C-alpha positions as CSV (number, residue, x, y, z in Angstrom):
1,M,0.0,0.0,0.0
2,K,1.2,3.6,-0.8
3,A,0.5,4.7,2.9
4,D,2.8,2.1,4.2
5,R,5.5,2.8,1.6
6,L,5.4,6.5,2.5
7,L,5.7,5.7,6.2
8,A,8.6,3.5,5.4
9,V,10.4,6.2,3.4
10,L,9.8,8.6,6.3
11,L,11.2,6.2,8.9
12,L,14.3,5.5,6.8
13,L,15.2,9.1,6.2
14,Q,14.8,9.6,10.0
15,T,17.2,6.8,10.9
16,R,19.6,7.0,8.0
17,G,19.8,10.8,7.2
18,T,20.6,11.3,3.4
19,V,19.7,8.2,1.4
20,P,20.2,7.9,-2.4
21,A,17.0,7.5,-4.4
22,S,18.5,4.2,-5.9
23,E,18.9,2.8,-2.4
24,L,15.3,3.8,-1.4
25,A,13.9,2.1,-4.4
26,E,15.9,-1.1,-3.9
27,R,14.8,-1.2,-0.3
28,L,11.1,-0.7,-1.1
29,D,11.2,-2.9,-4.3
30,V,10.0,0.0,-6.4
31,S,11.5,2.2,-9.2
32,V,13.4,5.4,-8.7
33,R,10.6,7.3,-10.5
34,T,8.1,5.9,-7.9
35,V,10.3,7.1,-5.0
36,Y,10.4,10.6,-6.4
37,R,6.6,10.5,-6.6
38,D,6.6,9.4,-2.9
39,I,8.8,12.4,-2.0
40,E,6.5,14.7,-3.7
41,A,3.4,13.2,-1.9
42,L,5.3,13.6,1.5
43,S,6.2,17.2,0.6
44,A,2.6,17.9,-0.4
45,A,1.5,16.5,3.2
46,G,3.8,19.0,5.0
47,V,6.9,16.8,5.5
48,P,9.9,18.9,5.0
49,V,11.8,16.5,2.7
50,Y,14.1,17.6,-0.2
51,A,16.6,16.0,-2.8
52,E,20.2,16.9,-3.2
53,R,21.9,16.4,-6.5
54,G,25.5,15.3,-7.1
55,R,27.7,12.4,-6.4
56,Y,27.0,12.5,-2.7
57,G,23.4,13.6,-3.0
58,G,20.1,11.9,-2.2
59,I,16.8,12.3,-0.2
60,A,16.9,13.9,3.2
61,L,14.7,15.6,5.8
62,L,15.4,19.1,7.1
63,P,17.7,18.9,10.2
64,G,15.8,18.6,13.4
65,Y,12.6,17.2,11.9
66,R,11.2,14.1,13.7
67,T,8.0,12.3,13.9
68,D,6.8,10.2,17.0
69,V,4.6,8.0,14.7
70,T,5.6,4.3,15.1
71,G,3.8,3.0,12.1
72,L,3.4,-0.5,13.6
73,T,0.5,-2.7,12.4
74,A,-1.0,-5.3,14.7
75,D,1.0,-8.0,13.2
76,E,4.3,-6.0,13.4
77,A,3.6,-5.3,17.1
78,R,2.9,-9.0,17.7
79,A,6.2,-10.0,15.9
80,L,8.3,-7.5,17.9
81,F,6.9,-8.5,21.3
82,V,8.0,-12.1,20.8
83,F,11.3,-10.7,22.1
84,T,9.7,-9.9,25.6
85,A,9.0,-13.6,26.0
86,D,11.2,-15.3,28.7
87,D,14.8,-16.2,27.4
88,A,13.9,-14.9,23.8
89,H,16.6,-12.3,24.2
90,A,18.9,-15.0,25.8
91,A,18.5,-17.0,22.6
92,L,20.2,-14.0,20.7
93,G,23.0,-13.8,23.4
94,L,22.1,-10.4,24.2
95,D,21.9,-10.5,27.9
96,A,24.9,-12.4,29.0
97,A,27.3,-11.2,26.1
98,L,26.5,-7.5,25.7
99,G,24.6,-6.6,28.8
100,L,21.6,-5.5,26.7
101,D,19.1,-7.5,28.6
102,A,17.7,-4.6,30.7
103,A,18.1,-2.2,27.7
104,L,16.0,-4.4,25.5
105,G,13.2,-4.8,28.0
106,S,13.2,-0.9,28.6
107,A,13.1,-0.3,24.9
108,L,10.2,-2.6,24.4
109,R,8.3,-1.0,27.1
110,K,8.6,2.3,25.6
111,V,7.4,0.9,22.2
112,M,4.5,-0.6,24.1
113,A,3.5,2.8,25.5
114,A,3.7,4.3,22.0
115,L,1.7,1.5,20.4
116,P,-1.9,2.5,19.3
117,A,-4.3,1.3,22.1
118,P,-6.0,-1.3,19.8
119,H,-2.6,-3.1,19.3
120,R,-1.5,-3.3,22.8
121,P,-3.6,-6.3,24.1
122,A,-2.3,-8.5,21.2
123,A,1.3,-7.5,21.7
124,E,1.0,-8.3,25.5
125,Q,-0.7,-11.6,24.8
126,T,2.2,-12.6,22.3
127,S,4.7,-12.1,25.2
128,R,2.6,-14.5,27.4
129,R,1.9,-17.0,24.8
130,V,5.3,-17.6,22.9
131,L,8.2,-19.1,24.8
132,V,11.8,-19.4,23.4
133,D,14.2,-21.8,25.0
134,P,17.8,-21.5,23.5
135,A,19.1,-24.5,25.0
136,R,19.4,-27.7,22.8
137,W,18.0,-31.0,24.0
138,M,20.4,-32.8,26.3
139,S,23.2,-30.3,26.0
140,G,25.2,-29.0,28.9
141,P,25.0,-25.3,29.9
142,R,27.2,-23.1,27.9
143,A,29.8,-21.0,29.8
144,A,28.9,-17.3,29.8
145,V,30.9,-15.2,27.4
146,D,31.4,-11.6,27.9
147,V,31.9,-9.9,24.6
148,A,31.2,-6.3,25.7
149,E,34.8,-5.4,25.3
150,L,35.0,-6.9,21.9
151,H,31.7,-4.9,21.0
152,D,33.3,-1.7,22.1
153,A,36.3,-2.3,20.2
154,V,34.5,-3.2,17.1
155,L,32.5,0.0,17.3
156,A,35.7,2.0,17.9
157,D,37.0,0.9,14.3
158,V,40.6,0.1,15.6
159,R,42.7,-3.0,15.1
160,L,42.7,-5.6,17.7
161,R,45.5,-7.6,19.5
162,L,44.1,-11.0,20.3
163,R,45.5,-13.9,22.4
164,Y,43.5,-16.7,20.9
165,R,43.5,-20.4,21.7
166,H,42.8,-22.7,18.9
167,G,40.7,-25.9,19.2
168,G,43.0,-28.8,20.3
169,Q,45.8,-26.4,21.6
170,D,46.6,-25.7,25.1
171,E,48.3,-22.4,24.7
172,P,46.9,-19.2,23.0
173,R,48.6,-17.6,20.0
174,E,48.9,-13.8,19.4
175,Y,47.4,-12.1,16.3
176,T,46.6,-8.6,15.2
177,V,43.3,-8.4,13.4
178,D,41.2,-6.0,11.6
179,P,37.6,-6.6,12.8
180,Y,34.3,-6.3,10.8
181,G,32.0,-7.1,13.6
182,L,30.5,-9.7,15.8
183,V,28.1,-12.6,14.7
184,V,26.1,-14.9,17.1
185,K,25.2,-18.1,15.5
186,A,23.1,-20.8,17.6
187,G,24.0,-19.0,20.8
188,V,27.7,-19.0,20.0
189,W,29.5,-15.7,19.4
190,Y,32.3,-15.1,16.8
191,L,34.6,-12.2,15.9
192,V,34.7,-11.8,12.2
193,A,38.0,-10.2,11.3
194,D,40.7,-10.0,8.6
195,L,44.0,-11.5,9.5
196,D,46.8,-10.3,7.1
197,G,44.0,-9.4,4.7
198,D,42.3,-12.8,4.8
199,P,38.9,-13.2,6.5
200,R,38.9,-15.4,9.7
201,L,36.5,-16.4,12.4
202,F,37.5,-16.4,16.0
203,R,35.2,-17.9,18.6
204,A,34.6,-15.5,21.5
205,D,35.0,-18.2,24.1
206,R,38.4,-19.0,22.9
207,I,39.8,-15.3,23.0
208,H,41.8,-14.9,26.2
209,T,42.5,-11.3,25.7
210,A,41.6,-8.5,23.1
211,E,43.4,-5.3,23.5
212,P,42.6,-2.4,21.1
213,A,45.7,-1.1,19.2
214,D,46.4,2.5,18.5
215,D,46.0,1.9,14.6
216,P,42.8,2.4,12.8
217,V,41.2,-0.7,11.5
218,R,42.2,-1.6,7.9
219,R,39.3,-3.4,6.1
220,R,39.2,-4.3,2.6
221,A,37.5,-1.7,0.4
222,G,33.9,-2.4,0.0
223,A,33.7,-5.4,2.3
224,E,30.8,-5.4,4.8
225,L,30.3,-7.7,7.9
226,A,27.3,-9.5,6.3
227,D,29.2,-10.2,3.1
228,V,32.4,-11.4,4.9
229,W,30.2,-13.6,7.2
230,E,28.3,-15.1,4.4
231,A,31.6,-16.2,2.6
232,L,33.1,-17.6,5.8
233,R,29.8,-19.5,6.6
234,A,29.6,-20.9,3.2
235,G,33.3,-22.0,3.5
236,V,32.7,-23.9,6.6
237,E,29.5,-25.7,5.3
238,R,31.3,-26.6,2.1
239,R,34.4,-28.0,3.4
240,P,35.7,-30.7,0.9
241,S,34.7,-34.3,1.8
242,A,37.3,-36.7,0.8
243,V,35.2,-40.0,1.8
244,R,31.7,-41.1,0.8
245,L,30.0,-43.5,3.0
246,R,27.1,-45.7,1.7
247,V,25.0,-47.1,4.4
248,R,21.8,-49.0,5.1
249,V,19.4,-47.5,7.7
250,H,16.5,-49.3,9.5
251,R,13.5,-47.2,9.0
252,P,12.5,-46.8,12.7
253,R,15.8,-45.0,13.2
254,L,15.6,-42.9,10.0
255,E,14.5,-39.7,11.7
256,L,17.3,-39.8,14.4
257,F,19.9,-40.8,11.9
258,R,18.7,-37.9,9.6
259,R,18.7,-35.3,12.5
260,L,22.3,-36.4,13.7
261,N,23.9,-36.6,10.3
262,A,22.0,-33.6,8.4
263,G,25.3,-31.9,7.7
264,A,26.8,-35.0,6.0
265,L,24.0,-36.4,4.1
266,T,24.3,-35.9,0.3
267,G,20.6,-36.4,-0.5
268,E,17.3,-38.1,0.9
269,P,17.6,-41.7,1.8
270,R,15.9,-43.9,-0.7
271,P,14.3,-47.6,-0.1
272,D,16.8,-50.4,-0.5
273,E,15.9,-53.7,-2.1
274,P,14.8,-56.0,0.6
275,R,17.0,-59.0,1.7
276,P,15.5,-62.3,2.6
277,G,13.2,-62.0,5.6
278,E,13.0,-58.3,5.2
279,R,9.7,-56.2,4.1
280,P,9.8,-53.8,1.3
281,G,10.7,-50.3,2.4
282,E,12.0,-51.6,5.8
283,W,15.6,-50.4,5.1
284,L,16.9,-47.4,3.4
285,L,20.1,-46.5,1.5
286,A,21.9,-43.2,2.4
287,E,25.1,-41.5,1.4
288,L,27.4,-39.5,3.7
289,A,30.2,-37.1,2.7
290,V,32.7,-37.1,5.5
291,S,36.3,-36.0,6.0
292,E,37.8,-39.3,6.7
293,V,37.1,-43.1,7.1
294,A,37.5,-42.8,11.0
295,W,34.2,-40.7,11.0
296,A,32.4,-43.9,10.6
297,R,33.0,-44.8,14.2
298,S,30.1,-42.4,15.1
299,L,27.7,-44.8,13.5
300,L,28.3,-47.5,15.9
301,A,26.1,-45.5,18.3
302,F,23.1,-46.9,16.2
303,G,24.2,-50.7,16.7
304,P,22.8,-53.1,14.1
305,T,20.2,-50.5,12.8
306,V,22.9,-48.8,10.6
307,E,25.2,-50.8,8.3
308,V,28.1,-49.4,6.4
309,L,28.2,-50.8,2.9
310,D,31.1,-48.9,1.5
311,P,34.1,-48.3,1.3
312,P,35.5,-51.6,2.5
313,E,38.1,-50.0,4.8
314,A,35.2,-48.4,6.7
315,R,33.7,-51.8,7.2
316,T,37.0,-53.1,8.3
317,L,37.5,-50.2,10.8
318,L,34.2,-50.8,12.4
319,A,34.8,-54.6,12.5
320,E,37.8,-54.0,14.4
321,V,36.4,-51.4,16.8
322,A,33.3,-53.8,17.4
323,A,35.7,-56.6,18.1
324,E,37.5,-54.5,20.8
325,V,34.1,-53.6,22.4
326,V,33.2,-57.4,22.4
327,G,36.7,-58.1,24.0
328,L,36.0,-55.4,26.7
329,Y,32.7,-56.6,27.7
330,G,32.6,-60.2,26.7
331,G,36.0,-61.4,27.7
332,D,37.7,-62.4,31.0
333,G,39.7,-59.2,31.3
334,A,37.3,-57.4,33.7
335,A,35.8,-58.8,36.8
336,G,31.9,-58.6,36.6
337,P,29.4,-58.5,39.5
338,Q,29.6,-61.6,41.4
339,N,26.6,-63.7,41.9
340,P,25.8,-64.5,45.6
């Protein structure tokens, strides 16, 4: 609707200052010509909006002009107030990491006070009817990570001197990095930064110290946090897999198998030809792309409900491990409970 678009333009100009017409058109998914028509409509309605020409020009409001209209619809208010539900902000890591728990609650109370009266009951009900639990099933509690200093350093646009401990190492190493920002993924905080011009990820819970340097940050031209993160995330998810495991899965265990191995599955499991004594569709074939043959050890947790078919060296490895387990529990090396 045109009214919603006009309000969106007004709010963007209030928060961003001067905005190029092309950027407004892209954000609102309209043509530049439509943007200029909207600007004329706002001006006719008494909004002090104007256009500046030139390389650094754009659309802007006269300095000091503000409007207190929130422009929130009923659905937008309900969506916003999901964050007032217990632990919803904890799922984003805002409270423990950045110390913004109280600030978020205070901000939402102010928004609630500014909402049109008809929208308030729905917003309040949403906060009581939606619960977000950030903890995964059967996972231990995560250690609290204070990234407030990292946050301050990132906003200061200076280089950082880190003492960082890599996984599998006992002693931290020292780096000087150029930070782009912080990312929280599934409750885990990461510092996204360049190291010698190359993008890197640093887990916040492995950073021992982070000291601001005197030098200004040296980011690559045109690189933004979202773009650098997307490239790093894609690189992690597309790590080369040198080994393909072909396995049979018993249908009753299929959902658990799929959930635990979602990152390695190359496609949807398909029904396998039944062996003598099996019912059609009782067993399925699946393929897993993994980094090494030893990864197959994790499939022993499924017992006889998952069988590795290929490669042969994976079957040999699992047979050896299974024999060791039989030796441990079925041999005479350990004294079991004595019968009275």
